[in-house]
N, C-alpha and C positions, 0 to 999 in steps of 0.2 A: 774821180768817179769810181775807180776800183776800190779805194778805201771805203767810200760810202757804202758801196754794195756789199763789201765784206762785213762791215759793221752791222748792216741791216740783217744779213743772213745769220750772222752769229747770234744776234738778239733773238731772232725767230726760233732758231734751233735750241737755244737755252730755254725758251718758254715751252717748247714742245717737250724737251727733256724734263722740265719741271712738272709737266702734265703727267708724264709716265711715272716718275718717282713718287708723285703725290697720290697714286691710286689707292694706297693702303687706307687712306682716310675716307675713301668712298664707301668702305664697308662698315658694317655695324658691329661685328663681333670678331674676336680673335681668340685663338688658343695656341699656346706655345708647343713646339715640337722638340722633344728632348732625346738624348742618346743617339744622335746621328753619327754613326761610325763607318758606314759604308756608302758607296755611290748610289745604291738602290735600296729603297725601303718600301714596305707596305704600311698603310695607315688605315686602321679601322675607324670609321666615322661613328662617334657616339650617337645614341638615339636622340639626345637633346639638341643636336645640330640641325636635324632635318626640318624641324618646325621654324627655323630661322632663315631658311634658304628658299629660293624659288623652287616650285615643284619639279621643274626640269633639271634641277641640280647644276645649273649653268654658272651660278655665282659663287663658286668656291675657288680660292686661289691659295697658293703657297708662296710666301715672300720671305726673303732673307735680307738682313742688313749686315754688311761687312764691317770690319773694324774701321775702314775708311769712310763709313757712312753711305756707301753705295747700296742701292736697292736692286736686288735680283729676283727674277720670277722663276720658280721651279716648275718644269714641265711634269705633268702627271697624266695618267689615264685611269679610267674606271675599270675595276675587275669585279664583275658580279658573278658570284659562285653559284650559278643556276644549274639545273639538271641538263645533262647532255645526252640526248637520245639519238642513236644512230639506227636508221631504218633501212633494211635491205629487202627490197621487194622481190618476190618470187612469182613466176608465171606457171600456169597450168590450165587444164581444160576439163570440162565435164564430159566423161566418156560413157557413163551409164546412168539411166534414170528408170526406176521401177517402183511398184507399189505392193505393199502387203497389208495385212490386218493391223500392223503396228503403225503404218504411215507411209511416207514417201521417201525413197532412198535416192541419193545422188552420189556417184563415185567421181572423184577428182583425181587426175593424174598430173603430177608435177612434170614439167618439161625436162627438168633434170633433178636428180636426188639432192636435196639440201635441207638444212634445218629451218624450221619456222616455229613461231609461237603465237601467231595471231591470224585470224581469218575474219573477213568482213563479207557477209552474204548479201547479195544484191537480188531483190525480187521485184517483179513488175506488179505484184499484188499491193494492195493498200488496206489499212485498218485490219491488222491481224494481231494475234497474241498466241504464239506457239512455243512448244518445248522442243528442244533439239538434243540429239545424241551425236557424238563425234567418235569415230573409230579410225584406226590406221593399220596399214598392212604393207609388207614388202612385196608380196606376190599375189594378193587378192584371194588367198586360200585361208590364211590364218589372220583373224582380225583382233586388234587389241583396243579396249575401251580407253578413250582419253577424257571425254566429258559425258556427263549424263544430265538430262533434264535442264539444260541451259535455256534460259528464256530469251526469246527475241520478240520484238514488239514494234508495231508501226501504228501511229495515230494521226489521222488527218481530219480536221474539222475547222469550223469557223474561228475557233479560239487558238489552236496550236497546230503545228506540223512537226512531229517528233518521230524519230526512227532509231532503234537500237538493235543492230543485227551483228554485233561483234562477238567473236569467240576468242577468249584468251585462255591459254593453256601452257603447261610447262614445255620447254624446248623439245621438239620432236624431230626425228630424222627418218622419215618414211617416204616411199615412192607414191603410195596411194592413200587417199583419205575418203572415208564414207560418211555422209551426213544423213541422219534420219530426222525428218521433220514430222512431228506427231500432230497431224491435222486431218480433219475430215474434208477440208477444202483443198483443191489442187494447188500446191505452191508452184509459182512460176519463177524458178531460180534461173536468172539470166547469166550470172557470172559470180566468181569468188575471187576476192583480192586476198593474197597471202603475203606475209612478211615475217622477217626476223628482226626483232627489236632488241637492241642492247642499250641499256641505260646506265650512265655514270651519274650517281646521285650527287646533287650539289650540297652546299652547306646551308641548311635551313635553320632559321631562327623562329622560334615560337613566341608570339607576342601575347601576353596575358590580356584578356578582355577585362577592362576595368569596370565597365558598366554594360548591362544588357537589359533592355526594356522591350516587352512584347505587348502589342495592342491589336485589337480586332476592330475592323470597320465593317460592321454587319450590313449596312445599307449598300456599300460598294463591294462587299464580298471579298475582302482581302485582309491578310495579316501583315502587320508592319513590325519589323524587328530592328531596333536601334542598337548599335554597338559602338563602344568608345574605348580607345586605347589610352595608355598613359601619355604617349607622345605621338607626334606625327612621324611615321616611319615608312620605308618602302615595303609595300605589301604586294604579294603576287599570288596568294591563294586563300580561299575561304572554305571552311567546311561547316555545314549545318547538321547537327545531330538531332534526329527525330525519334521520339518515343512512340512507335506505332506497331501493332501486330497485324496490320492489314496493308494491302497494296495501295499506293497513291501515285499521283502524277500531277504536278502543279507547275505552271509557268512562274518563273521568279526573276526579279530584276535586282541586280546588285548595284548600289549607288554609293558615292562617297561625297562628303562635304567639301566642295571646291571653293566656296566663297561665302561671305556674309556681309550684309550691309546694315548699318545702324540707322534706324528711323526714329521718329518721335514716338512711335508705338512699340518700339523694341527692335530686335534684330530680325532681318529677313535672311533665311538660309537657302543657299543654292546648292542642290545636290546634282551631281553629274553621273550618268550611267556608265559603269565600267563594263558590264556584260549582262546579256539576257540569257538565262539558262533554264533548265528544267529540273525541278526537285522531284526525285522519283525513288521508289523503294527498290528499283532494279540496280541502283548504284550506291556508292558510298557518300555521294553528295559532297564531294570535294571539287571545287571549281578553281581552275587556274586561269590567270589573266596577266596581261602586261603589267610589269611592276609600276605601282602607283603610290606616291607619297601621300598618306592620309592619316587622320586621327579618328574621325567619326564616319560611320557607315550606316546606311539605311537599306534594309532588305524588304522588298515588297513581294509577297506571295499571293498569287491569285487563286482563290478557293472555288470560284464558280458556285455551284449549288452544294458543294461538299462541306462537311464539318471541318473547322480549322484543325490544323495539325498541332500536336503537342511538341513545341520547340524546347528541346532539353538543354542544349548548349551550342556554343559556336567556337570555332578555332580559327585563328588568323595567323598566317605564316608569311615569311618573306625570306628571300635569299640574302646571304651576307654580302654587303657592299663594302669595298675597300678601294683605296687609291694606291696606285703604284707610281712612285715618284723617283726622279733621278736628281741627286745632289752633286754639284761639280766643284764647290769650293766652300771653305769654312765660313760660317756666318751664323747669326742668331735668327733662327727660322720660326715662322709662325703660320698657322692656318687661319685665313681670314674668310669671312662669309657674310652674307646678308646685303645684297646690292641688286635690287630688281632691275636696274638699268644696265647691268653688266651683260656683255655678250658671251657666247659660249667660246671658251678658249680653243685654239688650234695649235697643237704641238707636233713636232716631228716624230716623237717617239711612238705615236699611234701607228706609224707606218713600219715600225721595226719591233713588233711584239716578240718576234722569235729571238731577238737579242737580249731579252730581259732574263736575268738569272732566276733560277728556281730557289725555293725555300728562303724567301726574303725575311729579314728581321722586322717585326712590327714595331713602329715607333710609339713612344709614350706621348699621349696628348694631355696638355695641361687643362686647367679649369677654363670655363668660358668667361671671357671678359668683354665688356662693351667698349668699343673704340670711341673715345671722347675727342671731338674735333673742336678746339678752341678758336681756330682761325675762321671766324664767320665769313670773312670776305671770300674764302675759298669756296664756300657753298654757292656763291653767286658768280664764281669765276667764269670768265668767257670760255675757258677751256674745259669746263665741267662736262660739256656736251660734245660728243664726237662729231656732231653735225657742224658745230662751230669750228672744230679743228680742221675739218675738210674745207670749209669756206676759207679759212686763213691760208691753208696750203694752196688753194686755188689762186688766191690773191698773190701769193709769193711767186707762183709760176708766171702769172701775167706780168708782174713787175720785172722779173728776171728776163722775160721775153722782150719787154720794152727796152731794158738796158742793152740787151744783145743787139736788137734792131738799131738802136741809136749808135752803138759802137761801130756796127757794120757801115752805117751811113757816114760816120765821121771818117772811116778808113777810105771809103769810096771818094769822099770830097777831097781828102789829102792827095789821092792819086790823080 
């Protein structure tokens, strides 16, 4: 009975081991990794890879084959070199409010003297368009001009709800600040948020727009801008450049092509919204959003009863994506990708980021090759599905439990 049980278990574990080592053939593409000389390396993913993987980037693996033909999986983590903004909020209070022929003055005192570079003014008013001056002082006797004629705006109607009351200025270190709101209407300033922002710029990649097409839908009163890149890549910002010498304010929807379905009449394209924003002459019209892998974009600008804007150009950017991988033994390594059914890997190194060395050597990536699987029976293998693997393991547990129960019964009978 023991020999039978051991043989059965050995067979099952060999099958499971075969399932693990056969995973390379589950992927569609591979690229060799060369010049591995250290334990840790960085790997910059080529643009041509992103269009071959799941948008979530879950189906990328690094495998190595040793001289003894053992297959090993290399742990990695993503390193996205994005901007790092540290915001330190400062507190203060409005201590004076007055009115002159120039407008309405408000004096703010910081609770403690510190550096700031940003203010956000909060009003209980709505639907206004005002100009603002900002001054600073250490003793409220001598005032120094920081900003002049900065525009703040609030629009609330059936179409949109937009507010821009931010003041950005060079780093300042004063105890008192004075705001002049140039308005005939009484501004109701309720509070002022102040902060010091320190930004460490990330590594940005500018992607060339291969094709741009602008069309107008006059009956529906909107402008549609279609943008196309050379490859599907991770994108995190879009800038629209407008040629206009007048003020404008337009709701805008940023979408990307997420799916397409072939029908008898052609392809049906499904666009997913990334972000809803406002295109305005008050800003540089650069919009940041969560990194999204895409090749085609559609921008919809609502014009209402206004004349369409002159869209001059568009810029699409993304942060550099790289893998940080740890290699533990000599082998022939390759990057494999393209497996929609793959799960997101979980590696220990994600919990020990502080132990990763700095200044890693970037690996050379070979050309992209398609993985050819000649073993057709493997495509229909029972172990291709993880669900079936769990079913088999459940059966193993039940059988082992039966063996154990029977052995216990035999021992009881003998006694």
